[in-house]
C-alpha positions in Angstrom: 0.2 10.7 -20.0 0.3 13.2 -17.3 -1.2 12.0 -13.6 -3.4 14.7 -14.0 -4.6 13.7 -17.1 -5.3 10.2 -15.5 -6.7 11.1 -12.4 -8.4 14.6 -13.2 -10.3 16.8 -10.8 -13.5 15.5 -11.6 -13.0 11.8 -11.2 -11.2 12.9 -8.0 -14.4 14.7 -6.8 -16.5 11.9 -7.6 -14.5 9.1 -5.8 -13.9 11.9 -2.7 -18.1 11.8 -2.6 -18.0 8.0 -2.2 -15.9 7.8 0.1 -17.9 8.4 3.2 -20.4 5.9 2.2 -18.3 2.8 1.2 -17.0 4.2 5.2 -20.0 4.1 6.8 -21.3 0.9 5.2 -18.2 -1.3 5.3 -18.6 -1.8 1.8 -15.8 -2.3 -0.8 -15.0 0.4 -3.2 -16.7 -1.3 -6.5 -17.6 1.7 -8.1 -14.2 3.1 -7.7 -12.9 0.1 -8.9 -14.9 0.3 -12.2 -14.0 3.7 -12.6 -10.4 3.3 -12.1 -10.3 0.4 -14.5 -12.1 2.1 -17.3 -9.2 5.0 -16.7 -6.6 2.1 -17.2 -5.1 2.9 -13.8 -4.9 -1.0 -12.9 -2.5 -0.8 -15.9 0.2 1.8 -15.3 2.9 -0.5 -14.8 1.9 -3.2 -18.1 4.5 -1.6 -20.9 3.4 0.1 -23.6 3.6 -2.6 -26.1 1.4 -5.0 -23.9 -1.2 -2.1 -23.9 -0.5 -0.5 -20.4 0.5 2.8 -19.6 4.0 2.3 -19.4 4.5 3.9 -15.6 7.7 3.6 -13.8 7.2 3.7 -10.2 7.8 7.5 -9.4 4.9 8.0 -11.6 2.8 5.8 -10.2 3.1 6.6 -6.6 2.6 10.0 -7.8 -1.0 8.9 -8.6 -1.0 6.6 -5.7 -0.4 10.1 -3.5 -3.6 11.9 -5.9 -5.6 9.3 -5.5 -5.6 8.7 -1.8 -6.3 12.5 -1.4 -9.8 11.8 -2.4 -10.6 7.9 -1.2 -7.5 6.9 1.4 -8.9 3.2 1.5 -9.5 2.7 -2.5 -6.0 4.0 -2.7 -5.0 1.5 -0.3 -6.9 -1.3 -1.9 -5.6 -0.7 -5.7 -1.9 -0.5 -3.9 -2.0 -4.4 -3.9 -2.7 -4.8 -7.7 0.0 -2.3 -8.1 2.4 -4.3 -6.0 2.5 -7.2 -7.9 1.9 -5.6 -11.9 5.1 -3.0 -9.9 7.2 -6.1 -8.4 6.8 -7.6 -12.3 7.7 -4.9 -13.7 10.8 -3.9 -11.3 12.2 -7.5 -11.8 11.9 -7.1 -16.1 13.8 -3.9 -15.8 16.4 -5.9 -14.3 16.4 -8.1 -16.8 14.0 -11.0 -14.7 10.8 -12.0 -17.3 9.8 -14.9 -14.9 6.3 -12.4 -13.8 5.7 -11.1 -17.4 2.8 -13.2 -17.5 1.6 -10.8 -14.6 1.8 -7.6 -16.8 -0.2 -9.7 -19.1 -2.7 -10.8 -17.5 -3.7 -7.2 -15.6 -3.5 -5.9 -19.3 -6.3 -8.7 -19.9 -8.5 -6.9 -16.5 -7.4 -9.9 -14.0 -6.9 -8.4 -10.6 -4.0 -9.1 -8.3 -4.3 -9.3 -4.6 -1.6 -10.1 -2.2 -1.8 -12.9 0.1 1.7 -12.6 2.3 0.9 -11.5 6.1 0.1 -13.9 8.6 -1.0 -13.6 12.5 2.3 -13.6 14.5 4.8 -13.9 11.5 7.2 -10.8 12.5 9.3 -12.2 10.0 7.2 -11.5 7.0 9.0 -12.3 4.0 11.3 -14.2 5.2 9.6 -17.2 6.9 5.9 -18.0 7.1 3.3 -19.9 9.3 1.7 -21.1 6.3 2.6 -24.7 4.8 3.5 -25.1 1.2 3.1 -29.2 0.5 4.7 -30.7 -2.9 1.9 -32.1 -4.8 4.5 -34.4 -6.7 4.0 -32.8 -10.1 5.4 -29.5 -9.8 2.7 -27.8 -7.7 2.2 -27.1 -4.0 -0.5 -27.1 -1.8 -0.9 -24.3 0.6 -2.7 -24.9 4.0 -2.6 -21.5 6.6 -4.4 -17.7 7.1 -3.6 -15.2 5.4 -4.6 -11.5 6.8 -5.4 -7.9 5.7 -5.7 -9.4 2.2 -6.9 -6.5 0.3 -9.3 -6.5 -2.8 -10.9 -9.8 -1.3 -14.2 -9.6 -3.1 -12.8 -8.9 -6.8 -9.3 -10.7 -6.8 -8.6 -12.8 -9.6 -5.1 -13.8 -8.6 -4.0 -14.0 -5.3 -0.2 -14.0 -4.6 1.0 -16.5 -1.6 3.6 -18.1 -0.4 4.2 -20.8 2.5 6.8 -23.2 4.2 8.2 -26.2 2.3 9.8 -28.3 5.2 10.1 -31.7 2.9 13.7 -31.1 1.7 16.5 -30.6 3.6 16.4 -27.1 4.3 13.4 -25.4 4.5 12.2 -23.4 1.9 9.4 -20.4 0.9 7.6 -21.3 -2.1 5.9 -18.2 -3.9 2.7 -18.6 -6.2 -0.4 -17.5 -7.2 -3.8 -18.5 -6.6 -6.5 -18.4 -9.2 -9.8 -17.5 -7.9 -11.7 -20.3 -9.5 -9.9 -22.8 -7.3 -11.0 -25.0 -4.7 -9.7 -25.1 -1.2 -9.7 -21.7 0.5 -12.6 -19.6 2.0 -12.3 -15.5 2.4 -13.9 -14.7 6.0 -15.6 -11.7 6.5 -14.0 -10.4 9.3 -13.2 -6.7 8.0 -15.2 -4.6 10.3 -12.3 -1.9 11.3 -11.6 1.6 12.5 -10.8 3.0 9.4 -9.9 2.0 5.6 -13.1 -0.1 5.5 -13.6 0.1 1.8 -10.2 -1.8 1.1 -12.2 -4.9 2.7 -9.0 -6.4 3.4 -10.6 -9.8 4.8 -8.8 -12.9 5.8 -8.3 -15.3 3.5 -8.3 -19.3 4.9 -5.9 -21.4 2.6 -7.0 -25.0 3.0 -4.6 -27.2 0.7 -5.9 -24.6 -2.3 -3.4 -25.8 -5.1 -1.2 -24.0 -7.4 0.0 -25.7 -10.3 3.4 -25.9 -11.0 3.2 -23.2 -14.5 2.3 -20.6 -11.4 5.1 -21.3 -9.0 7.5 -18.5 -9.5 10.2 -18.5 -6.8 11.6 -21.0 -4.0 13.6 -19.3 -1.8 15.7 -20.1 1.6 14.3 -19.4 4.9 15.5 -15.6 6.3 16.7 -12.7 4.5 18.6 -13.5 1.2 19.3 -10.8 -1.7 17.2 -12.4 -4.6 15.7 -9.2 -6.5 12.0 -10.6 -5.7 12.6 -9.6 -2.4 13.9 -6.0 -3.1 11.3 -5.6 -5.9 8.6 -6.6 -3.2 10.1 -4.2 -0.8 10.7 -1.3 -2.9 6.9 -1.7 -4.4 5.8 -2.4 -1.6 7.1 0.8 0.9 6.8 3.0 -1.5 3.3 2.7 -2.5 2.6 2.4 0.8 4.2 6.0 1.6 2.4 7.5 -1.5 -1.0 6.6 -0.1 -0.2 8.3 3.4 1.6 11.1 1.8 -1.7 11.5 0.1 -3.7 11.9 3.1 -1.5 14.5 4.9 -1.8 16.5 1.8 -5.4 16.4 1.9 -5.4 17.3 5.7 -2.6 20.3 5.2 -5.3 21.5 2.6 -8.8 20.6 4.8 -7.0 22.8 7.8 -6.9 25.7 6.2 -9.9 25.3 4.7 -10.6 25.3 8.2 -8.5 28.0 9.1 -10.2 30.6 7.1 -14.2 29.0 7.6 -13.9 29.7 11.5 -14.3 32.9 13.0 -13.4 33.5 17.0 -15.4 35.6 18.7 -12.6 36.6 21.0 -10.8 38.7 18.3 -14.4 40.6 17.2 -15.2 37.7 14.7 -12.1 37.7 12.7 -10.7 34.9 11.1 -8.9 31.8 12.5 -6.8 32.2 9.6 -5.0 35.2 11.4 -4.6 34.2 14.6 -1.2 33.0 15.5 -1.4 29.9 17.3 -3.7 28.6 14.4 -1.2 29.7 11.7 1.9 28.0 13.8 -0.1 25.0 13.4 -0.9 25.2 9.8 2.7 25.9 8.9 4.1 23.1 11.5 1.8 20.6 8.7 2.9 22.0 6.0 6.4 21.9 7.0 6.7 18.3 7.6 4.8 17.9 4.5 7.3 19.2 2.4 10.3 17.0 3.8 8.3 13.6 2.9 7.5 14.9 -1.2 10.9 15.0 -2.3 12.2 11.4 -0.5 9.2 10.2 -1.9 9.7 11.1 -5.9 13.7 10.6 -5.1 13.0 6.8 -3.8 10.8 6.1 -6.4 13.2 7.7 -9.1 16.2 6.1 -7.8 14.5 2.4 -8.2 13.3 3.5 -11.8 17.0 4.5 -12.7 18.6 1.1 -11.4 20.4 2.9 -8.3 22.4 0.7 -6.8 22.4 1.7 -2.4 23.9 -1.8 -1.8 23.0 -2.5 2.0 21.4 1.1 2.1 18.5 0.2 -0.1 16.2 -1.6 2.9 16.7 1.1 5.8 16.0 3.6 2.4 12.8 2.1 2.0 11.7 1.2 5.5 12.5 4.5 7.0 10.5 6.5 4.1 7.5 4.0 4.7 7.7 5.4 8.5 8.4 8.6 7.9 5.6 8.9 5.8 2.8 7.2 8.1 3.8 8.7 10.8 4.3 12.6 9.6 0.6 12.0 8.3 -0.7 10.7 11.2 0.5 13.9 13.1 -0.3 16.3 10.3 -3.6 14.8 10.4 -3.7 15.4 14.5 -2.7 19.1 13.8 -5.8 19.1 11.5 -8.4 18.1 13.3 -6.9 20.5 16.2 -7.3 23.2 13.8 -10.7 22.6 12.4 -12.6 22.8 16.2 -15.4 21.0 17.0 -17.0 19.9 13.5 -14.0 17.9 12.9 -15.0 15.4 16.0 -18.5 15.1 14.1 -19.2 11.3 12.7 -19.1 11.7 9.1 -16.7 14.5 8.5 -13.8 14.3 6.0 -11.4 14.4 8.6 -13.0 12.7 11.3 -12.5 10.0 8.4 -9.0 10.9 7.8 -7.9 10.6 11.5 -9.4 6.5 11.3 -7.5 6.2 8.1 -4.4 7.3 9.1 -3.9 4.8 11.8 -3.7 1.9 9.8 -0.1 3.0 8.7 1.4 1.9 11.8 0.3 -1.6 11.1 1.6 -1.9 7.6 5.0 -3.9 7.3 7.7 -2.6 8.3 6.5 -1.4 11.5 8.1 1.2 13.6 10.2 -1.3 15.8 11.2 -3.5 12.9 12.2 -0.7 10.4 14.3 1.0 13.8 16.1 -2.6 13.7 16.8 -2.3 10.3 18.4 1.2 10.4 20.4 0.6 13.2 21.7 -2.6 11.8 22.8 -0.8 8.7 24.6 1.8 10.1 25.9 0.2 13.6 25.9 -3.6 12.7 24.5 -6.3 14.0 23.8 -6.7 17.6 26.3 -8.8 19.0 25.2 -12.3 20.5 
């Protein structure tokens, strides 16, 4: 199935038409998610034999780019489900079926969310402030607070990790919390500048128990080469880049539309599309975006094709994320300038994109961390 068949123009317009209302009401995109689920969108990574669409990362990234051009916050929310199904798919492609049940459960309608981020934890996947306490029967109890938990109103499986300090060497323990479990609370604290329909509330884990069957990885604290870490980084960074590339693409369309729609009294009522300065700005936005599309597609294709970039994989992934989010932010800014005063009014699509695109700077890897990763790869680590 082609991405355009999965997300036809009529569906995109429906989703775009709802986006301003979700944003204004600070409300989760329930109807969007229902429509996407009905279209098998949440099963993109699920193999054909398991009832899914059998997409690889390149095709899923293209779909997310298209979705984000209409409803960025919906795309960002869905990203978290796609990350876990993508991780399971990437692991299977590399001979690891540990998370095959994620794919079969996604095929059955379960919704997975990402409960990894923590306040003041800039180590991200390499350490955790959450306590993972062994229960004695192979399971663990988790205590801590996860932030930016997208899909909070609807997830049925929450992927979490925490640190077990009861063993000789601390280890990070990954597992899935079932929504029916006791011992967690979802806070109603998502009142943000943008990406409001994602409803990425904080989740307080207060001894929530994960049985042994749902514990899927134990890793040492600190960077390590485990395939799970690569799979998370590859899907998370690539799909984030896809969402913000979609925002940038839509901003270019709106800039072109605004340039043709505005007229200049100074130039005897001629369209601003003929104004040299406006033409330069629109061209600048197009040139910037033209550099992102092939980078995004090639990075995702390399993941699908099992290309071995060795120690340069992580610099490539974080570099893509930073370039995509920063380029999209700059392009939206250009579109706002081209649009004139109308873009400054509440409720315009550009005004919403202007707020939504700012979220890109907060997702890991942030600008500072990404530059550190790239510098270490090319220049070597800092001397102690």
